[in-house]
C-alpha positions as CSV (number, residue, x, y, z in Angstrom):
1,M,-12.7,-24.6,10.5
2,D,-14.0,-26.6,13.6
3,P,-16.6,-28.9,12.5
4,G,-18.4,-28.2,15.6
5,G,-18.6,-31.9,16.7
6,S,-18.7,-34.2,13.9
7,G,-17.1,-34.6,10.7
8,K,-13.3,-33.4,10.2
9,I,-11.7,-30.2,9.9
10,R,-12.4,-27.9,7.1
11,P,-10.3,-25.5,5.2
12,V,-12.1,-22.2,4.5
13,V,-11.6,-18.8,3.0
14,I,-12.7,-16.0,5.1
15,W,-14.6,-13.7,2.7
16,Q,-15.3,-10.4,4.4
17,N,-14.0,-6.8,4.7
18,D,-11.8,-5.4,7.2
19,L,-14.1,-3.6,9.5
20,L,-15.8,-6.9,10.0
21,N,-12.3,-8.6,10.8
22,R,-11.7,-5.7,13.4
23,A,-15.1,-6.3,14.7
24,V,-14.7,-9.9,15.4
25,T,-11.1,-9.1,17.0
26,L,-12.8,-6.9,19.4
27,G,-15.4,-9.0,20.2
28,I,-18.4,-7.0,18.7
29,Y,-19.3,-9.1,16.3
30,H,-18.9,-13.1,16.6
31,S,-20.0,-14.3,12.9
32,I,-17.3,-14.8,9.9
33,I,-18.7,-15.3,6.5
34,V,-16.6,-18.1,4.7
35,L,-16.4,-19.6,1.3
36,P,-15.7,-23.5,1.8
37,V,-12.5,-25.0,0.2
38,S,-12.8,-28.8,-1.4
39,S,-10.3,-31.0,-2.7
40,R,-12.7,-32.6,-4.9
41,L,-12.2,-31.0,-8.2
42,Y,-15.5,-31.1,-9.8
43,G,-14.8,-27.6,-11.9
44,G,-17.9,-25.5,-13.0
45,V,-18.6,-21.6,-13.2
46,Y,-18.9,-21.3,-9.5
47,R,-15.7,-23.0,-8.3
48,Y,-12.2,-21.3,-8.3
49,R,-9.1,-24.1,-8.6
50,I,-6.1,-23.2,-7.1
51,E,-2.9,-25.4,-7.5
52,A,-1.2,-27.0,-4.4
53,R,1.3,-24.5,-2.7
54,E,2.9,-23.5,0.5
55,K,0.8,-25.2,3.3
56,M,-2.0,-26.6,0.9
57,P,-1.2,-30.1,-0.2
58,K,-3.8,-30.7,-2.9
59,T,-5.0,-28.9,-5.5
60,S,-8.5,-27.5,-4.2
61,E,-11.3,-25.6,-5.3
62,I,-13.0,-22.6,-3.6
63,V,-17.0,-23.3,-3.6
64,C,-17.8,-19.4,-4.7
65,N,-21.6,-20.4,-4.3
66,A,-21.8,-21.9,-1.0
67,I,-21.5,-18.9,1.2
68,G,-21.6,-19.6,4.6
69,L,-21.2,-17.7,8.3
70,V,-19.8,-19.3,11.0
71,G,-19.2,-18.2,14.8
72,S,-15.8,-16.8,15.2
73,N,-15.3,-19.6,17.9
74,R,-15.3,-22.2,15.1
75,I,-12.3,-20.6,13.1
76,M,-9.1,-22.6,14.0
77,A,-6.2,-19.9,13.4
78,N,-3.9,-21.4,15.8
79,R,-3.9,-24.1,12.6
80,G,-2.4,-21.5,10.9
81,V,-3.1,-20.1,7.1
82,L,-2.5,-22.5,4.4
83,T,-2.1,-20.0,1.8
84,T,-2.6,-16.3,0.6
85,L,-5.0,-15.4,-2.2
86,T,-3.1,-13.0,-4.9
87,F,-4.8,-9.9,-5.9
88,E,-5.8,-11.4,-8.7
89,E,-7.4,-14.3,-7.6
90,E,-9.5,-12.5,-5.1
91,R,-10.5,-10.6,-8.0
92,E,-11.6,-13.6,-9.9
93,I,-13.4,-14.7,-6.7
94,K,-15.4,-11.5,-6.1
95,K,-16.6,-11.6,-9.7
96,I,-17.6,-15.1,-9.5
97,V,-19.4,-14.5,-5.9
98,M,-20.9,-11.6,-7.4
99,S,-22.7,-12.8,-10.0
100,L,-24.5,-15.0,-7.5
101,F,-26.4,-11.7,-7.2
102,D,-26.9,-10.9,-11.1
């Protein structure tokens, strides 16, 4: 994600359904729901660890309790995908995110 003028480029997990993704692609909707990814490993119930793999050079954590909304113009798709989550990883992250609303 483009830092928007200050700081460095930050990796994120795009966390929205296909309907919203299509709306962004069509220019109908201009915001994207994201979960930040951090290489600072603190652990805890709201973080999900992903080992280094593919284009992600460091073991990192998805910070599931820091849900954000960013403008689609800040997503740097040309930088590519660092890694793809497995179905099991998506399921576990969804459990963590949904636990925020229990």
